[in-house]
N, C-alpha and C positions, 0 to 999 in steps of 0.2 A: 643468471646461471646459478642453480642451487648446488652447493657444495657441502661435503662433510669431510671429516678427518678419520682415517683408519689406517691400520697397518697393512702394508703389502706383504702377503705371506706366500710361502712356497713350501712344497714338500721337503722335509728334511731327512728323508730316507734315501740312501744311496741305491741306485738301480744299476744292475749289471746288464749291459746292452750287447747284443750280437748285431752287427751291422755288416752287410755285404761290402760296404765301403771301407769301414775301419773296424775290424774284428776285435771283439773284446774291449772296446773302449768303455770308459767309466765316466758317468755323470757324477761330479762331486756334489756332496751335500752343500746346500746354501747356508752360508754363515749367518749366525743370529743377527738381527737388526740392532742398531745402536739405540733404539727407543725413539728416534726422531719420527715425526709424522709426515705423511706424504698427502698432498691434496688429491682427492678423488672426486669424480662427477657422479653424484647420485641419481642423475636423471638419465643415465644411459639405459637403453632398452634391454629387456630380457629376451634372448633368442628362444623361440619355441622349441627347437631341436635340443638346445642346451637344457631346457627344462626337463625334457623327457630323460635325457641322458643322466642328469643329476639325480634322478630318482633311483638310479641303479648304483649310485656311489654311496660310500660311506661318509657321513658328515662328521667333521671334527670341529669343535668349537674351541678357540684358544684366545684368550685375552679380548674377547668381544668380536673377534674376526672369524670367518668361516673359510675353510678350505677343503677340498675334497680329494680323497685319495683312497686307493685300495691297497692294503699293506701286504697282500699275498704276492709272493715273488713270481714274475713272469718267467716261465721256463722256455727255453728254445725248443721249438717243435719243427723239425725238418720233415717235410713231406716229399717223397719222391714223385715226380710228375707221373711215372707209370702206375703209382699207387693212389693218385689223386682221387680218381673216380670212386674207387672203393671207400676211401677215407671220407670224402665229402657226402656221399649218398648214405653212409652208415651213421652219420651224426644228426641227431635231432636238435631242435632249437634249445632244449635245456643244456646240451653240451656247449653249443655256441654261446649261450648266455653266460655260463660259467667261465668260459675262456675269456670272454669279453670283459667280465667284471674283474678279472685279475689285473687288467691294464690300469695303470695309474691314470686318474682323471683330475683335471683341474690344472692350476698354474704349478708347475714343478720347478721353475727356475726364476732367475731375476727378470723383472719387467719394469724397472724403475722409469725408464724414459717415457713409457706410455702413460704414466701417471703424473708427469710434470704438468704444471698449471697450463702451460702453452700448448700442451698436446692432448689433454684429456678430452677436449671436444672433438678431436679427430677420431675418436673411437665411437662405435655404435652400440655394441653390446657389452654388458657387464661380464667380466671374467674372460673375455676373449681379447687378449693383447699378445703383441709379439714379444718374444723373449729379447732381452738386450743383445744377446750374442748372435741372434739370427735375424734380427730385424733388417729390413731394407732401408738404406739411407738415400734420401732424395735431395740433391743439391738445388739451391736457387730460390728456396722459399723462406718464410719467416723462421721455420725450423726444418730440420732434415727428417722429420717424422712422418710416416705413413703407417697405417695399420696393415702391414704386409711382412711376410716372413719367408726367407729362403728355406726350401725344402730339399734335402739331399736325395738324389736318385740312385739308381743301381750303378755303383762304381763311378759316380759323377757328383762332385759337390755343386750344390746350388743349382740343381737342374731345373727346379721349378721356383716360382713365386706364388705363395698362397696369400690371397688378400680378401678384404671385405668386397662386397658388391659396392662399387662406387655410388655414393649419394651426395647430393649438393650440400647437405648439412655439415657433413664431415670434410668435403673436398672442394667446396665453392664451385668454381667453374671447371673442374676436373683437371686443371693444369697440372697439379701435382702428380696425378695418375699418369698423364701423358709424358711428363718429365721422367718418371720412373721407367716408362716404356722405352724412351729414347736412351736414357743413361745406362740402362742394363742391356741394350741391344736386343730387346724383345721383338720377335717377329711373329710370334703365335700367342693369341689370347683364347683361352678356353673358358666359356661361360656356361655354367651348369645350373642356372636359375632362370626363371621368367621375370620379367620386370614387376609383374603383380601376380600374386598367387593367393587365392582364397580372400581377395579383397585387401590384402596387405602389401605395401610396397616393399619389395625385396631388393630391388636395384633400380637405378635410374639410367636413362639413355645417355651414356657418357660419350657417345660417338656422333658424328654429324650424319644428316640424311644424305642419300645418294645425290651426287652432283651438287651439293651444298657445302663447299669447304668452310671450315670453321678454324679460327685461331684459339689455341690454348696457350696463352702467353706468347712465347716466341716460336711455338711449333704449330705448323699448319697441318691439318688433317683433312683429307678428302676421302669420302667413301665412294669407291669406284664402281662397286656392284654389291647387290644384296640378293641372294638366291634362297628362297624359302622352300623347304621340303617338309615332309609329314613329321620328322623327328628332329630336324636340326635346321639351322640357318647358317649360311656361309656369307661372310662379308669380307670384302677386299678393301684395304685402306692404303693410301699413300700418305706418308708423313714427310714433311719438309722442314728442315731447320738449317740455317746458315748455308743455304744453297745445296745442302746434301739431302738426297731423296732415298727413302726406304719404303719397301712394300711390306705390309703386314696382313696376316690373315686372322679374322676372328671366327672361330667355330662355336656356335651358339646351340647347345643342346637344349631343346625345348620339350622333351618328353619325360622329364623327371617330376612325378607328381608331388605336390606338397605333402609333407609329413609322411612320406612313403618311399619306395624305391621304384625303379622302372619295372613295368610288368613282365619283362623278359630280359635276359642278359645280352641277347644279340644286338639290341639297339645301341648299348654303350660300347660293345665290342666293334661294330661297324663305324661308330663315331670316332673311337680312338684311331681306327685306320685312316680316317680322313685327316685327323690331326697329324699323324705320322707323315702323311704324303705332303702336307703343306711345306713349302720351301723355307729354309731358315739358314742361308749361307753364313750369317753372322755368328751362329751357333750360341745365341744367348739364351737365357732361361725362358721357359714357357710360363706365362702367367696363367693361373687357374683361379677362378672365383665363383662363388655362389652368392649367398647373402652374408653369412658370417665368416665364410672363408675356411671352414673346418669340416663340416659334415659331408656334404656332397663333394666338395673339393678334395677332402682327404680320401674319399672312396675312389674317385677318379684317379688321383695320383697313385694310390696303392695298387690299383688294377695295373697301371702302366709299369710301375716298379716291379711287381711280382711276375708279370708276364715276361719282361726282359730277363729277370732272374732265373725263371724257369726255363726259358729258351737257351740261356747260356750255360746253366749248371745242372739242368735236369732235376732240380729240386727247389722248393721254396720254403720260406719261414713267414707264415702270415702274422703270428703274434710279434715277432721281432720287428718286422716291417712297420706295423702300426706303432709300436713302441718307440722306434727310431723317429718316426714322424712327429710323435708327441713330444720328443726332445727338441724338435725344431719349432713347432707351433702347438699350442694346447689343444687337446680334444680332437685331434684329427681322426676321422672315422668316428662319428659322433654317437651312433645308436647300434644296438645289437642287430637291428634290421639291416642296416648298412653293412655291418660285419659279416652277417650271414650271406648277403648279396655278393660281397667281395669274394668270398669262397666260391660261389657258384659261377660268377663271371670269370674268374681266373681258371677255373676248371674247364669251362667252355673254350677259353681263349688258347689254352695249352694243350687240350686233348682232342679237340675237333679239328678236322682239316677244313677250317672255315675262313682261311685267308682269301681275300678277293683275288681273282685271276683277271688280267687285263685282256682286252679284246683281241690284241694281236698275239696272245699266247694261249688263248682257250683251246685252239686246235691242237697245240702241243700238249696241253693239259689232258685232253681227252685221249690223245694217242698214247700217252705215258701212264694213264690211270687205269688200272685193271678193274674188270668187273667185280672182283672180290672186294677191292677197296670201296667202290661205290656202294656195293651191298652192305659192307660194314658200316659205312657212314649213315646209311639209311636206318639200319637197325639201331645205331646210336641215337639218332633223331627220335625214333619211336620210343626208345627207353627213357630218354631224358628230356622230352618235350615238357615245357613248363608245367608244374602241378598247380592246381587251383589253390587259392587261399582257403582256409577253413570256412570263411563266409561264402565263397564261390562254390565250394563243394556242397554246402547246404542248399544253396540256390539251384544247382544242377539237380540234386536229388529231389527238391521240391518241384522243379519244373518238369522232371521226368514223369511225375504223377499226373500231368495234365494230358492224359491219353487222348482226350478229345481234340487236343491242339497239335499233337505230335504224330507223325506217320511212324508206323512200326519200323524199327531199325534206323530211324533218323537220328542225326547227332542232335543232342540236347544242350542248349547254351545255359550258362549261368545268367547273372543279371547285370554284371559290371559293364559289359559291352553290348548288351541287347537293347534294341530300340523299344521304348515304352509306348504303347498305343494309348492315345487320348482322344483321337478323332472318332466320333460316333460311339464312344464308350458309354454304355448304359450303367446306371447305379448298380453296384454290387458285382459288376463283371470284372474280369481280369484285364490287365494291361499286357498280358503275355502274347508274344508271337515268336515262332521259332525262326529267329534271325539274329545275326550279329554284325556289328560294324567291324570292318577291317581297313587299315590304312593302305593307300597306294604308296609308291615311293615319294610322290610329290604332295599328297594331301592326306590329312588326318580323316579317318572315317569315310574315305571316298567310296568304298564298296560296302554293299549290304549283302551278306551271304544268306540266303533264305531257302527253306524247303519249298518244293512246288506245292501250292496250296491244296488242302483238302477241300472237299465240297462244302464243308461247314466253315472254312476259314477264308473263303474267297473274299468276304466283306472285310476281314482283318487285313488281307493282303492289299486290297484296294486302299483301305485307310492308310496303310504304311506308305504306299506310293504317294498319296496326296500330302500327308503330314510332313514327309521328308522332302517334298518338292523334287521327286526323282526325275532325273533327266533321261534315263534309258533303262530298259529291261533287257537283260541278257538271259535267254532260255537255252539251257544246255540239254533239254529233253524235247522230243518231238511234240508238237502241238496235237498230233493225232496218234500219240503212243497209246498202246493198249495195256493199261495198268489200273489196279484197283484204286478207287477213291481219288481220282484226279479232279480237282476243282477247276472249272472252266471260267476264265476271266477275259478271254478273247472272243468277240463276236465274229461272226462271218463277215466277209468283206462288205463294207458299206451298210452294215447292219448296226443295231443298237442292242447291247446286253445291259439289263437292269438288275441290280442287286442291292437292296436296301435303299440307302440314300444315294447310291452311286449309279451313274450311266456311262457306259463305255462304248466308244465309236472307234472304228479302225478303218484305214484306207486299204486299197487293194495290196495284195502281196507283190513285192518286188523280189524275185528270186534270182540267185546265181548258183554257181557250183558248190558253194559251201554255206550259204546262209539264205534265210528269208527275212525280209525287212518290211515293216509296216509302221505307219505313223498312228499313234493312239491319242485319243482325247478322253480324259476321265473327268466327268462332271460330277459335282456333289452338292446337294442342297444344304444351305446353311442359313438359318434365321430368315427364311422366307425368300432368300436370294440363292442364285446358282453361281458356282465358281467352277472354272475348268483348268485342268492340267494337261498340257501337251508334252508328249514324250515319244521316244523312239523305241520300237520293239525289234530286237535282232535275235533270231533263233539260228543257232549253229547246227547245220544238218550233215556235217562230214564226220560224224561220230556214231558208229553203230551201237545200238542200245546194249548189246551183250558184251561189248568190248570195254576194257578198262582205260584205254587211251584213244584219242582221236586217230583218224586214218593217216595223217601226216602233219609234221610240224609246220610245213609251208602254209597250208590253208588255216591252221590254227593261229599262226602269227598274223595272217592277213585279216582274219576275223577280229582279233584283238586290235589291230591297227585301225579297223574300221570303227570299232567302238570308241576308240580314242578320238577319231576324226569327228564323229557325230556329237560327241560331248565336249569338243575343244572350246566351244563358246559358252559352256555351262560348267565352268571349273568348280564352282561352289555347290553344285547339285550332285547328289550321289548317284551311283550306278547300282541297280539291284540285279543280283545274279542268282538264279534259282535252278536247282535240280531236285531229284526225288528226296534224297536225304539231307539236303542243304549243305553238304561238305565235300563229298568226294569229287565230284565234277566241278563245283563252284570253287573249291580249293585250288584245283589245278589251274583254272582260269586266272585266279587271283595271283598265284605264285608266278606264273609265266608273265603275266602283265607286268608284275613288279620287277621281274628280272629284266625284261626288255626296256622298261623306263630307266632302270638303274644303268644299264649298259649304255643307253643313249645319252645320258647326262654325265656319268662318271667314267665311262669307258672301261669298266671293270665291274666284277660282281662276285659274290659268294652265293652259290646255289644253296648251300646248307643253311646259312643264316636266313636267307629269304624264305625258305621253307619253314624254318622254326618260328619266324615272326608270325606267319599265317596260322600255324598250328597252335600258337599261344592264344589265339582268339577262337580258333575253330579246330578243335583237336582231331576231327575226323578228316581233315584235309590231308592230301598226299598219303592215302592209307596203304599203298603197295609199292613195291619196288619199280613195277613198270612206269608208273607215273613219275617217280623220282628220277628215273633214267630219261623219261620224255622231256622233263624240265631241262636237263643237260642238252638233249637233242635240239630243243627250241633255241637255246643260247647258241649253240654251234651253228645252226642254220642262219641265225642273225649275224654272227660274226663273218660267216662266209659270204653273205650277201653284202655286208659292210666292206669287206676286203675288195670284193668285185667293184662296188661303187667307187671306192678309194682309188682303185687302179685306173678306172675309166676316167675319173676326174683328173688324175695325174697326167694321163696321156693327153687329155684335152688341153690342160695347162701348157704342155709342152709344144702344142701345135702353133 
């Protein structure tokens, strides 16, 4: 182990702190060192997020050591919740950057214990150490040290534990982590990193596989269940020690991209609701970790604290919240991008009526929610649906110029979530097709929302079907509709349609009151051989061309259920949904399908958040109030049928 000797330094400037827990508390300056050296580990890693953040800090050199701090005083800035929208929407990134740079960065207080020879190898990243006065102590090991810090919550001391993503290099067999869980009465673990990101190990699997109990010294842990969804995974654990049994929930957020923030705020807001719902009768702290335990970890904790503060007091103080967390653990909320995301997430959480409604209360919610309230919520969604990044804005503008590939009036995608054509692509041709991937509740990129093909893009459409191994086509336009420039990709019954390297065959039509169904085979020639894709074609027929919404929620729900049924054994294959503009009708299908899936699994749903998630990918989705109301009507129809089924089941069980 390579070691060097340097001084452990901290900021010597007193900082005035406003904290909703302890108002006007003061962090005293650290007294000068006595000159004695402390052994440090020079082979610790450099956290990538930390490198980004340090570029925005002022560097001071003193006696050969380096510490980072900004000496401009952080001023209290109280924002009334009723003024939040105006405040946040009026501020640009330059303002956010200036406010963020005022926050002290780096090690502000004593962290001697982390630098002891027996503890230094239990740290992963240079400069990310728990302060001595807020570190979590774990009994039963060679030392009581773990790189973990208590974080104060809203009017509650030590509400959270922020820690490194567990790695065997620092924690061996992870027994220290599980002892911390047990000793601190932890019942919720929030994980906001993936195990591997961009080829780098961020965390290791510190839990057992399902039904494969594992001993961590004297604690037995059993993973009872693991349920994966598009944006998160829920794992239920049973921990046993000294014949005492406890139940724990791990909520693993899987949609936080490396070196970035989630694409929209609704995913983290919905995730937080899942964390809040998890039972915790022992009322111990919630463990939150990413890789370094400061950036994403700090952002999640700050969202939770500020939402609680805003709900209780009608006002929030973002800089003070982050400053207070940095007095508990260094560098919490690590980058200006995270700081900006924090503002927008809390704005949505506090000013949108986005809390989920349970299945047994949805009827009451609809009965007591006025049409004006639903109208206002729709207009809020239209105004504040996620803006593109500068890169995506440029991509949309560039793609809009492809007039030969876009129908007039169609929604135009950027490049971030657009499928890139490669099959049958000729040299010098574009990979562009007017389509976007959208998550279902349970699967990432389950849906492809596409415009109905033009006559000159049918071959692109067929290439997309084949290269994505599509399981089902959902058509929300009549195959016989009278419109300009409709590309034909369906042959007549038992006929063959050829286009380029593709040949399409279809079975006879199976029709009922709300849909036409056919089985399709798409063959394509590749390197002198022929390959075939089999899929299902479903056309919804209970929607008049001139109407904004289908004729009834009942048949629309039945149609969505049939799509789910025919694709049940093809869960890893996408479903392609198309309409003329690729957004208005497709978006309604996607939103309602996600609402119904969420209701079935979670027994509660936020209509507003579900709409916003789809609009984040396809901004033309749910373009009018009628469709927004129809989304509510479909959920209400589901809850009524669910209640009828539950009542019948209860009556049968009593017989």
